[in-house]
C-alpha positions as CSV (number, residue, x, y, z in Angstrom):
1,M,13.3,83.4,-11.7
2,S,13.9,80.4,-9.6
3,S,17.0,78.3,-9.7
4,A,14.8,75.2,-9.1
5,P,12.3,75.2,-11.6
6,L,11.1,71.3,-11.3
7,H,10.9,71.6,-7.8
8,D,8.9,74.7,-7.9
9,I,6.6,73.0,-10.3
10,L,6.4,70.0,-7.8
11,D,5.5,72.3,-5.0
12,D,2.8,73.8,-6.9
13,I,1.0,70.5,-7.7
14,E,1.5,69.2,-4.1
15,G,0.0,72.8,-2.8
16,L,-3.1,72.3,-5.2
17,A,-3.7,68.7,-4.1
18,E,-3.6,69.5,-0.6
19,D,-6.1,72.3,-0.8
20,K,-9.0,70.2,-2.2
21,G,-7.5,66.6,-1.4
22,K,-7.0,66.1,-5.4
23,V,-5.9,68.3,-8.5
24,D,-7.4,68.4,-11.7
25,V,-5.6,69.4,-15.0
26,K,-7.2,72.5,-15.7
27,S,-6.2,73.8,-12.1
28,L,-2.7,72.6,-12.7
29,L,-2.4,74.4,-16.3
30,E,-3.9,77.6,-14.7
31,S,-1.5,77.4,-11.8
32,F,1.5,77.1,-14.1
33,Q,0.3,80.0,-16.4
34,A,2.8,80.9,-19.1
35,R,5.3,78.2,-17.6
36,S,2.8,75.3,-18.9
37,F,4.5,74.6,-22.1
38,G,7.6,73.4,-20.7
39,P,6.2,71.0,-18.1
40,V,3.6,69.6,-20.7
41,L,6.6,68.9,-23.1
42,V,8.4,67.1,-20.4
43,L,5.7,65.2,-19.2
44,L,4.9,64.0,-22.8
45,G,8.4,63.3,-23.3
46,I,8.7,61.2,-20.1
47,L,5.6,59.3,-21.0
48,S,7.0,58.5,-24.6
49,M,10.3,57.1,-22.9
50,S,8.4,55.1,-20.5
51,P,7.2,51.6,-21.2
52,L,3.7,53.3,-22.2
53,G,5.7,54.5,-25.0
54,A,6.0,50.9,-26.5
55,V,2.3,50.5,-26.3
56,P,0.8,50.4,-29.9
57,G,-1.0,53.6,-30.7
58,I,0.3,55.5,-27.6
59,P,3.1,57.4,-29.3
60,V,0.6,58.7,-31.9
61,V,-1.6,60.0,-29.4
62,L,1.6,61.5,-27.4
63,A,2.7,62.9,-30.6
64,G,-0.6,64.4,-31.5
65,M,-0.6,66.2,-27.9
66,V,2.9,67.5,-28.5
67,I,1.8,69.0,-31.7
68,L,-1.2,70.4,-30.0
69,W,0.8,72.1,-27.4
70,A,3.9,73.0,-29.5
71,G,1.7,74.4,-32.3
72,Q,0.1,76.9,-29.7
73,I,3.8,78.3,-28.9
74,L,4.3,79.0,-32.7
75,I,0.8,80.9,-32.9
76,G,1.9,82.8,-30.0
77,R,-0.6,81.8,-27.2
78,S,0.8,82.7,-23.6
79,H,-0.7,79.5,-22.0
80,P,-1.9,76.3,-23.6
81,W,-5.6,75.6,-24.4
82,T,-6.5,72.3,-23.7
83,P,-9.8,70.2,-24.9
84,E,-12.4,70.4,-22.2
85,F,-12.6,66.6,-21.7
86,L,-8.8,66.8,-20.5
87,H,-9.8,69.4,-17.8
88,S,-11.7,66.8,-15.5
89,I,-9.1,64.5,-15.0
90,E,-8.0,64.3,-11.6
91,I,-5.1,63.3,-9.4
92,S,-5.5,62.4,-5.8
93,E,-3.4,64.2,-3.0
94,D,-1.9,60.4,-2.3
95,Q,-0.9,59.8,-5.9
96,V,0.8,63.7,-6.1
97,G,2.8,62.5,-2.9
98,K,3.9,59.2,-4.1
99,F,4.8,60.6,-7.6
100,R,6.8,63.3,-5.7
101,D,8.7,60.9,-3.5
102,K,9.6,59.1,-6.7
103,A,10.5,62.1,-8.7
104,E,12.6,64.0,-5.9
105,P,15.9,62.3,-6.5
106,A,15.6,63.4,-10.3
107,T,14.3,66.6,-9.7
108,E,17.1,67.6,-7.2
109,F,19.7,66.5,-9.6
110,V,18.3,68.3,-12.7
111,D,17.7,71.5,-10.5
112,N,21.1,71.3,-9.5
113,W,22.5,71.5,-13.2
114,V,19.8,73.9,-14.6
115,K,19.7,77.7,-13.7
116,P,18.7,80.8,-15.5
117,R,21.8,81.7,-17.5
118,L,22.9,83.3,-20.9
119,K,19.9,85.2,-21.3
120,W,20.6,86.0,-25.1
121,A,19.8,82.6,-25.8
122,V,16.4,82.3,-24.1
123,G,13.6,84.3,-25.7
124,D,10.9,84.4,-28.2
125,V,13.3,83.1,-31.1
126,S,14.5,80.2,-28.9
127,E,10.9,79.5,-27.8
128,Y,9.5,79.4,-31.5
129,L,12.7,77.0,-32.6
130,I,11.9,74.8,-29.7
131,A,8.2,74.6,-30.7
132,A,9.3,74.0,-34.4
133,L,11.7,71.1,-33.0
134,S,9.1,69.6,-30.9
135,I,6.6,69.4,-33.7
136,A,9.4,67.6,-35.9
137,L,10.1,65.3,-33.1
138,A,6.6,64.5,-32.6
139,L,6.2,63.6,-36.1
140,L,9.3,61.4,-36.1
141,M,7.6,59.3,-33.1
142,I,4.9,58.3,-35.4
143,P,6.9,56.0,-37.8
144,L,9.4,55.1,-34.9
145,E,6.6,53.7,-33.2
146,L,7.1,50.4,-35.4
147,V,10.5,50.0,-33.9
148,P,10.2,48.7,-30.0
149,F,11.4,51.6,-27.9
150,A,12.8,53.8,-30.8
151,V,10.3,56.4,-29.8
152,A,12.6,57.2,-26.7
153,I,15.3,59.0,-28.7
154,P,13.1,61.9,-30.0
155,A,11.2,61.6,-26.7
156,G,14.6,62.3,-24.9
157,A,15.1,65.6,-26.9
158,L,11.5,66.7,-26.2
159,V,12.1,66.2,-22.3
160,L,15.3,68.4,-22.7
161,L,13.4,71.2,-24.8
162,G,10.9,71.3,-22.1
163,L,13.3,71.7,-19.4
164,A,14.9,74.5,-21.3
165,L,11.5,76.3,-21.6
166,M,10.9,75.8,-17.9
167,A,14.4,76.8,-16.7
168,K,15.4,79.6,-19.0
169,D,18.6,78.2,-19.0
170,G,20.5,79.5,-22.2
171,I,23.2,76.6,-22.1
172,L,20.4,74.0,-21.9
173,T,18.4,75.8,-24.5
174,L,21.5,75.7,-26.9
175,I,22.3,71.9,-26.1
176,S,18.7,70.8,-26.5
177,I,18.1,72.5,-29.9
178,A,21.4,71.0,-31.2
179,L,20.3,67.7,-30.1
180,G,16.7,67.9,-31.3
181,A,18.3,69.0,-34.5
182,I,20.7,66.0,-34.8
183,V,18.0,63.6,-33.8
184,I,16.0,64.9,-36.6
185,I,18.6,65.0,-39.3
186,G,19.9,61.6,-38.0
187,S,16.5,60.1,-38.4
188,I,15.8,61.7,-41.9
189,V,19.2,60.3,-43.1
190,G,18.6,56.9,-41.6
191,F,15.1,56.7,-43.3
192,L,16.8,57.5,-46.8
């Protein structure tokens, strides 16, 4: 297991884009194989935290995508199924390069902190728990869409859960599960 999971994913994306001058979603997911769930959750969480997450309707769409991917973990899929219409979405090599340049500082920071450790905390049970929490967080995003930028709170927890899946970091897994549960319980208590 690599000690730089985000850097490895950026390398994979850049390599695919260099081969053809562009990369499509289907090729990306195939290259990630069993690692696909973590990067997808991270990406959906980041999109939800961005200004895009404040656009009416977008949090509901992103929440639906989280439910689709996390639900597949719960039913035991080894890699995610995606709807056919998403497969043809392409990103140019130039766009990949620009994204990498912007993401590199954050990637290095995160990769310096996460690493495979506490193997007892990483496994099937924690993956199912992460998937269940991700679905609950996605469901919270739907009503929170009504409050500007409130979606960022469950989305931040989603990012941590996705990172935990990618890095196989037991400490991050325990922290992200605890934080996800706190966000869910806090939101429920806040709604009552």
